[in-house]
N, C-alpha and C positions, 0 to 999 in steps of 0.2 A: 807326903812332903808338900808344903804349901808353895805356891808360885811355880809349880812344875806340872806340865801336862804329861799324863801317863797313858800309855797305850800297851795293852798286853795282847799278844798273838800266840795262839798255840801252834806249834810246828810238830808235824809227825815225821819222825825219822826212824826207820827200821823197827817199827812197832812200838817205839817209846814216844812218849809225849814230852816235848820240851817247850816251856813257856818262854817266849821272847818278850822282854819288857823294854820298851823304848821310853826314854825320858827326854823331854825338851822343855826348856824354860817357858812358862806361860807368857811372859813378855814377848818372846819371839813368835809364839803361836798367834797371839792377838795383834801383832804389829800390822798386818795387812788390813785388818778390820778397823784399827785405830786410824789408819790413813784414809780409809773409805769414809769413816764417820766424820773426820775433820773436813774432808772434801764436801760431804753432804751438808754439814753445818755452814760452811762457807757459801755454798750455792743457795741454801735456804735464806741466809742472812742477806745476800745480794738480791734475791728475789723479793724479800720483804722491803728492802730499801727502795727498789725500783717501783714496787706496788705503792709504797707510801708516797713517792715523788709523783707518780702518775695520778694518784688519788688527790694529792694537794693541788696539782695543776687543774684537774677536772673539777675539783671542788671550787677553786677560785673562778673558773670560767662559768660555773653555774651560779655562784653566790653574787658575782658582780652584777649580772642582769637583774637578779632578784632584788638586790639592794637598790638599783635604779628604779625598779617598779615600786618598791616600798616608799622611796622618796617622792615619786610621782603621786602616789596615793595620799601622802601627807600634804603635798601641795594642793591637791584637789580638795582635801578636807578643809584646808585653810581658805578655800575660795579663790585660789590662783589658777586660772584656766589657760593662761596665755602660752605657757611653755609646753611644747609637744614632747611626748615621751619617745626617746630613742635609746634602744638597748642593742648591744651586740649579742652574740650567742647564736643558737640554732633557730630553726624555722618556728619552733614553738614559742620562743621568746619574742620573735618578731610579730607573730600573730597576737600574742598577749599585749604587746605594746600598741598594736593597731586597735585592739579592743579598748585599751585604756584611752587612746586618743579620741575614739568615737564617743566613749562615755563622757570624757571631759568636754567635748564639743556640745554634746546633748545637754549636759548639766548647765553649761554656760548659757546656752540658748534658752533653756527653760527658766533659768534664774533671771535672765534679762527680760523675758516675757512676763514673769511674775512681777518684777519691779515696775515694768511699764504699766501693767494692768493696775497695780496699786497706786500709781501716780497720775493716771490719765482717766478722763471721762470716757466711758465706753461708747457713748453716742456721738460725740464730736471729736474725739481723740485729742482734745485739749488737756493741758495740765489740770488736775483737780485741786481741791482746797488744800490738801496736805502738801502737794508738790509746790504750789504757788506760795504757801506759807514759808517753806524753806528758801525759795528763791527771793522772797521779799526780805527775809532776814539777811541774806547775803548782800542784797542790793543796798539796804539801809546801812549795813556795816561798812560797805565800801563807798558810801556817798561822800563822806568827808566835806561837808559844807555845801555840796550841791543838793538840790532838791530831788525828791521822789514824789511823783504824782500818782494818785490812785483814782480810778474812775469805775464806779459800780453801775452796771446797766441791769435793769430788771424788766422782764416782759410782764406787763400787768394783765394782759388778756390771753395768756397762753392757756389757762384753764378753760376759758370759753371756747378756744379753738379745739382743744382736746375733747370737750363735751359735745360740741356741735359737729365737728368734722372727723373726729377719731384721733386716737393716740399716734397713729402712723403719720398723719398730717402734722400734728404738733411736733413730732420728732423731726420731720422734714424742715419745719420752720426753724427749729433750733440749729440744725445742721447748716442751713442756708445762712442764718444769722452769724454763726461761727465763721463760715467761709468769708462772708462780706467783711466782718470785723478784722479778720486776718489780713485782708487786702489793704486795709487802711493803716496797718501798723508800720512803724519804722523798724529797722533791723534789731535795735536794742530793746524794743518794747516786748512786753509779756502779755499774753491773753490767756485767761483761764476760765473754766466754768466751775463756779464754786457752790452752786445750788441748783435746784430744779429749774428756776427761771432767772438765774443770776449769772452774769459774766463780769469778770474783774479785769 
């Protein structure tokens, strides 16, 4: 019979065997297991929901600092070094942010040094030809009817000094000339070394 749980038990009575057959509907037999299965499914579902919620919170707390670090790297890539990197999160993120800030500061310092070296004479530390050309273009553009005066000074006997007294003495002469010329300038004046023996 389908849907019925059958159980047969032999009973011995006075030498004769009697089979006792018990019948119980299968629905009634499986009822406690169905209740247990439903409870287990409910517990599993709740556990999965709690795990998903915890995972989402932890994921957000990890992705937010990573997003900040990505934005900081993009700023550094664009050459913007002024904003310090500040992230929340654990100790690892704070350490990574500190490394980003140190890297950003080092890059800014090296870049400023490279720009300075490209625009200044290494001997006198005065602006060089390319730097003064840009400054003159800005000056002439902003003149608006007022004049701009240029004065070119050239040391005619510097090669003789170098030949007779040595290059180090010639370098000292150029440095001293730059120092003395700077002392005579007005605040708005520009002094540059534009050639081996030329000051503008």
